C-alpha positions in Angstrom: 6.0 25.4 -22.8 5.0 21.9 -21.7 6.4 20.4 -18.2 8.8 18.2 -19.9 10.5 20.9 -22.0 10.7 23.1 -18.6 12.5 20.0 -17.0 14.9 19.4 -19.8 16.1 22.8 -19.8 16.9 22.8 -16.1 20.9 23.2 -15.5 22.7 20.7 -13.6 22.8 22.6 -10.3 19.3 23.1 -10.5 18.4 19.5 -10.6 20.8 19.0 -7.7 19.0 21.4 -5.6 15.7 20.0 -6.4 17.0 16.4 -5.6 18.2 17.7 -2.2 14.9 19.3 -1.5 12.9 16.1 -2.5 15.4 14.3 0.0 14.9 16.8 2.8 10.9 16.5 2.2 11.0 12.7 2.4 13.0 12.5 5.8 11.2 15.3 7.3 7.7 13.6 6.2 9.1 10.6 7.8 9.8 11.6 11.1 6.4 13.5 11.0 4.8 10.4 9.9 6.2 8.3 13.0 5.2 11.0 15.2 1.6 11.2 13.4 1.1 7.4 13.5 1.9 7.0 17.2 -0.4 10.0 17.9 -3.5 8.7 15.9 -2.9 5.3 17.1 -2.7 6.7 20.6 -6.1 8.4 20.2 -7.6 5.3 18.8 -6.6 3.5 21.8 -7.8 6.3 24.1 -4.3 7.2 25.4 -2.1 10.4 24.5 0.7 8.9 22.6 4.1 10.7 22.6 3.7 14.1 24.5 7.2 14.5 26.4 10.1 15.0 24.1 9.3 18.5 22.5 6.3 20.2 22.1 3.4 17.6 21.8 6.0 15.1 21.4 7.2 16.2 17.9 10.9 15.4 18.5 10.1 11.9 19.7 10.9 10.2 16.3 14.2 12.3 16.3 15.0 10.9 19.5 14.4 7.6 18.6 16.8 7.8 15.7 19.4 9.2 17.8 19.1 6.1 20.4 19.2 3.8 17.4 22.3 5.4 16.3 24.2 5.1 19.9 23.1 1.3 20.1 25.6 -1.5 19.6 25.6 -2.7 15.9 25.6 -6.5 16.1 26.4 -8.8 13.1 25.7 -12.5 14.0 28.4 -15.1 13.4 26.5 -17.1 10.8 25.5 -13.9 8.6 26.8 -13.2 5.2 28.6 -10.1 6.3 28.6 -8.3 3.1 25.2 -9.0 1.9 23.8 -8.3 5.6 25.2 -5.1 5.2 24.1 -4.2 1.8 20.6 -5.4 2.3 19.3 -2.3 4.4 21.1 0.2 2.1 19.4 -1.3 -1.0 15.9 -0.9 0.9 16.8 2.6 2.2 18.1 4.0 -1.2 15.6 2.6 -3.7 12.5 4.1 -2.1 13.9 7.6 -2.5 14.5 6.9 -6.2 10.8 6.8 -6.8 10.5 10.4 -6.5 12.4 11.3 -9.5 9.6 11.2 -11.7 6.6 12.3 -9.5 5.5 15.7 -10.1 5.0 17.8 -6.9 4.0 21.0 -8.3 3.1 22.7 -11.5 5.2 25.5 -13.0 7.0 27.4 -10.3 9.9 29.9 -10.4 13.2 28.5 -8.3 16.1 30.5 -8.2 14.9 32.7 -11.0 14.5 29.8 -13.3 10.9 28.5 -14.6 10.7 25.0 -13.6 8.6 22.3 -11.9 9.4 20.3 -8.9 10.0 17.1 -10.9 13.4 15.9 -11.6 12.9 14.1 -14.7 9.8 13.2 -16.9 10.3 9.7 -18.4 7.9 8.4 -21.3 7.6 5.3 -18.9 7.7 7.1 -15.7 5.0 4.5 -14.0 6.9 1.6 -15.0 10.2 3.2 -13.8 8.5 3.4 -10.3 7.2 -0.3 -10.2 10.6 -1.4 -11.2 12.4 0.6 -8.4 9.7 -0.8 -6.2 10.6 -4.2 -7.1 14.4 -3.8 -6.6 13.8 -2.3 -3.2 12.2 -5.5 -2.1 15.6 -7.5 -2.9 16.7 -5.4 0.5 14.1 -7.4 2.5 14.8 -10.9 0.9 18.5 -10.4 1.1 18.3 -9.3 4.6 16.3 -12.3 5.5 18.8 -14.8 3.7 21.8 -13.1 4.9 21.0 -13.3 8.6 21.9 -16.9 8.8 18.8 -17.8 10.9 15.4 -19.6 10.4 12.8 -16.8 11.0 14.4 -14.1 9.1 14.6 -16.7 6.0 10.9 -17.4 6.3 10.1 -13.4 6.4 12.2 -12.9 3.2 10.5 -15.9 1.5 7.0 -14.4 2.7 8.1 -11.0 1.4 9.2 -12.5 -2.2 5.9 -14.4 -2.5 4.0 -11.1 -1.4 5.6 -8.9 -3.8 5.1 -11.3 -6.8 1.4 -11.7 -5.9 0.5 -8.0 -5.3 2.8 -6.3 -7.7 0.8 -8.2 -10.5 -2.6 -6.8 -9.2 -0.9 -3.4 -8.7 0.4 -3.4 -12.4 -2.9 -4.6 -13.7 -4.8 -1.9 -11.9 -2.6 0.7 -13.7 -3.4 -0.5 -17.2 -6.8 1.4 -17.2 -5.1 4.6 -16.4 -2.7 4.1 -19.3 -5.6 3.5 -21.7 -7.4 6.5 -20.8 -4.5 8.9 -20.3 -2.8 7.6 -23.4 0.6 7.9 -21.9 2.8 6.2 -19.2 4.5 9.6 -18.3 3.3 10.7 -14.9 3.2 14.6 -15.9 0.9 13.3 -18.7 -1.3 11.5 -16.3 -1.8 14.4 -14.1 -2.5 16.6 -16.9 -5.2 14.3 -18.4 -6.9 14.6 -14.9 -7.4 18.3 -15.4 -11.2 18.0 -15.4 -12.1 14.7 -13.7 -10.0 12.6 -11.5 -9.3 9.0 -12.3 -10.4 7.8 -8.8 -14.0 8.4 -10.0 -13.6 7.6 -13.6 -11.8 4.2 -12.9 -13.0 3.4 -9.4 -12.3 -0.2 -9.4 -8.7 0.3 -10.5 -8.5 2.9 -7.5 -9.6 0.3 -5.2 -7.4 -2.4 -6.3 -4.3 -0.1 -6.4 -5.2 0.9 -3.0 -5.2 -2.5 -1.5 -2.3 -3.9 -3.5 -0.2 -0.7 -2.1 -0.8 -1.7 1.6 0.3 -5.3 0.6 3.3 -4.0 -1.2 4.6 -1.9 2.0 4.3 -4.7 4.5 1.7 -2.8 6.4 -1.3 -4.3 8.7 -3.1 -6.3 7.9 -0.7 -7.6 5.5 2.7 -7.3 7.4 3.2 -11.1 7.1 6.9 -10.6 6.5 7.4 -9.2 10.0 4.6 -11.1 11.9 5.9 -10.8 15.4 3.6 -13.6 16.5 5.0 -16.2 14.4 8.4 -14.8 13.0 9.6 -13.1 16.2 10.3 -9.9 14.1 10.3 -11.2 10.5 13.3 -10.4 8.1 15.0 -7.8 10.5 15.3 -9.8 13.5 19.0 -9.9 13.6 19.5 -6.3 12.9 20.5 -3.5 15.4 21.5 0.0 15.6 21.5 1.9 12.1 20.8 -0.9 9.9 17.6 -1.4 11.7 17.1 2.3 11.6 17.5 2.1 7.6 14.6 -0.4 7.4 12.4 1.6 9.5 13.1 4.7 7.4 12.6 2.6 4.1 9.1 1.5 5.3 7.9 4.7 6.0 9.5 6.5 3.0 7.8 3.7 0.9 4.4 4.5 2.4 4.9 8.1 1.1 6.0 7.1 -2.1 3.0 4.6 -3.0 0.8 7.3 -1.5 2.4 9.9 -3.9 2.0 7.6 -6.9 -1.5 6.9 -5.9 -2.1 10.9 -5.8 -0.5 11.4 -9.1 -2.3 8.6 -11.1 -5.8 8.8 -9.5 -6.3 12.3 -7.4 -5.0 14.6 -10.1 -1.5 14.9 -8.7 -0.8 18.5 -7.6 -4.0 19.9 -9.0 -6.8 21.4 -6.6 -10.2 19.9 -6.6 -12.2 21.3 -9.6 -14.0 23.8 -7.5 -10.9 25.2 -6.2 -8.6 25.6 -9.2 -8.0 29.1 -8.7 -5.8 28.3 -5.6 -3.1 26.8 -7.8 -1.8 30.2 -8.7 -1.2 31.3 -5.1 2.4 31.8 -3.9 3.5 31.8 -7.4 2.4 28.2 -8.3 4.0 26.7 -5.0 0.4 26.4 -3.4 0.1 23.2 -5.5 2.8 21.5 -3.5 0.3 21.9 -0.3 -2.5 20.3 -2.4 -0.1 17.3 -3.4 0.9 16.8 0.0 -2.4 17.0 1.5 -3.7 14.2 -0.6 -0.7 12.2 0.5 -1.3 12.7 4.0 -4.9 11.4 3.6 -3.7 8.0 2.2 -1.1 8.0 5.2 -4.1 8.5 7.6 -5.7 5.4 5.8 -2.4 3.4 6.5 -2.7 4.3 10.1 -6.3 3.9 10.4 -6.0 0.3 9.0 -3.1 -0.6 11.3 -5.2 0.6 14.3 -8.4 -1.5 13.6 -7.7 -4.5 11.4 -5.9 -7.6 12.8 -3.5 -9.2 10.6 -4.5 -12.0 8.0 -3.4 -15.7 7.9 -0.9 -16.0 5.2 -3.1 -18.5 3.2 -6.1 -16.0 3.2 -3.6 -13.1 2.3 -2.3 -15.1 -0.9 -5.7 -16.5 -1.8 -6.9 -12.9 -1.9 -4.3 -11.8 -4.1 -4.4 -14.4 -6.6 -8.2 -15.3 -6.6 -9.8 -12.1 -6.1 -7.6 -8.9 -7.0 -5.9 -10.5 -10.1 -9.2 -11.8 -11.8 -11.1 -8.7 -11.0 -8.3 -6.5 -12.5 -8.3 -8.8 -15.9 -12.2 -8.5 -16.2 -12.0 -4.5 -15.5 -9.1 -4.0 -18.2 -11.4 -5.8 -20.6 -14.4 -3.6 -19.8 -12.4 -0.3 -19.9 -10.7 -1.3 -23.0 -14.1 -1.9 -24.7 -15.6 1.3 -23.5 -12.7 3.3 -24.4 -12.9 2.1 -28.2 -16.8 2.6 -28.2 -16.4 6.1 -27.0 -13.5 7.0 -29.3 -15.4 5.6 -32.3 -18.3 8.0 -31.6 -20.8 5.5 -30.1 -23.9 7.2 -28.3 -23.4 7.7 -24.7 -26.4 5.6 -23.6 -24.9 2.5 -25.7 -21.6 3.2 -23.5 -23.6 3.4 -20.4 -25.9 0.5 -21.2 -22.7 -2.0 -22.0 -21.3 -0.8 -18.5 -24.6 -1.9 -16.7 -24.6 -5.1 -18.7 -21.1 -6.1 -17.8 -21.9 -5.4 -13.9 -25.0 -7.4 -13.9 -23.3 -10.3 -15.6 -20.4 -10.1 -13.1 -23.0 -10.2 -10.4 -24.9 -13.3 -11.8 -21.8 -15.1 -12.2 -20.7 -14.3 -8.7 -24.0 -15.4 -7.2 -23.8 -18.7 -9.3 -20.4 -19.3 -7.9 -21.8 -18.5 -4.2 -24.7 -20.9 -4.6 -22.3 -23.7 -6.1 -19.9 -23.3 -3.1 -23.0 -23.6 -0.8 -24.3 -26.8 -2.2 -20.9 -28.1 -2.2 -20.4 -27.5 1.4 -23.9 -28.8 2.3 -23.0 -31.9 0.4 -19.9 -32.5 2.1 -21.8 -32.2 5.4 -24.4 -34.8 4.4 -21.8 -37.2 3.1 -19.9 -37.0 6.3 -19.2 -40.5 7.8 -20.5 -41.3 11.3 -17.9 -41.5 14.1 -16.6 -44.9 14.8 -16.9 -44.4 18.4 -19.9 -44.8 20.7 -21.9 -41.6 21.0 -24.5 -41.6 23.9 -27.9 -40.4 23.1 -28.9 -36.9 24.1 -32.4 -36.9 26.4 -35.1 -35.2 24.5 -36.7 -34.0 27.7 -34.6 -31.3 29.2 -37.2 -30.9 32.3 -36.4 -34.7 33.0 -32.7 -34.0 32.9 -33.0 -31.1 35.3 -35.0 -33.1 37.8 -32.4 -36.0 37.7 -29.7 -33.5 38.2 -31.6 -32.0 41.3 -32.4 -35.5 42.6 -28.5 -36.5 42.5 -27.7 -33.4 44.2 -30.2 -34.1 47.0 -29.0 -37.6 47.5 -25.3 -36.5 47.6 -26.4 -33.8 50.4 
């Protein structure tokens, strides 16, 4: 029996239990993620991080949540109150909905029923996740617009432009996965990676997705929507108390969601590495959940690592990188993957397929080198053609020793 058949046979109460378990997992992982990020960044900056509230500071995130709940809830007089209240709810609820199609385990037994830790298996599951992520950004945009203030509005506008740019690159990076797996169902994609992970076979797609998911979650160095240096706090400047806590929760759950999707599409999902496949039967199949969350935590560590090491990009650099680098590379890679896939399905010899791939790589390198040379010539011509300044420029002395002697003489005369 396939995973889709198992999920389709689940009774309503079991689906509710699984949804509750997924929600609890996400909330607990958020609390641990906040604590883990502070500890990791602290180590990177040679300081201990949170270590007072609870053992090793584990309850620090929970204490911060209680503190936010007890703070005064202020709504600006110029704000659109209804939209101002709805915006954080949109951001917080949509990020949880992405987990409905993420397969967390293989076949397991839960309360005597054979099932899998996946709420539903849609034929277009990946498109569902992308659509939910797009709706979630409306919370940020509406929060900036409804605040009645300039800087939150600029943060919302930046976020909308950011989402349009990097969602295109993210969607294009997944096309190669669909071509190889022959399906958009998350469970089918995981099953197709039983032998080889797509992070190896489709490495360029994996890199493009990894970059795009950082931009999609508004994390450093792509946190332009909430850049404190130029926008005070960005779209949530006017928020306080629980509304601010909802945005904080949405950010970390969204990080876990995009990491879970990357694990599903490129790292074999809940499957163990090929040489450790025997562990998937441990604990009645529940050990596959440990493999799944281990891969998610690796992605989370990369998020924290980037935040602790890279400075924030300028906005023009950020947009230029999305439109002029990621999107064109994604389109070229899709053409290459589609061609290679057709050649392999039609029974072309392996050396022909490999030769075509090498030819494409060399062609791209030559074109890139040509563009670099043309850019350097253009820059040099601009420097050569620069007009002389209209103001008088004194001539520099060519004999440095003579200059030193004159300076010393002036010092002696003054003495």
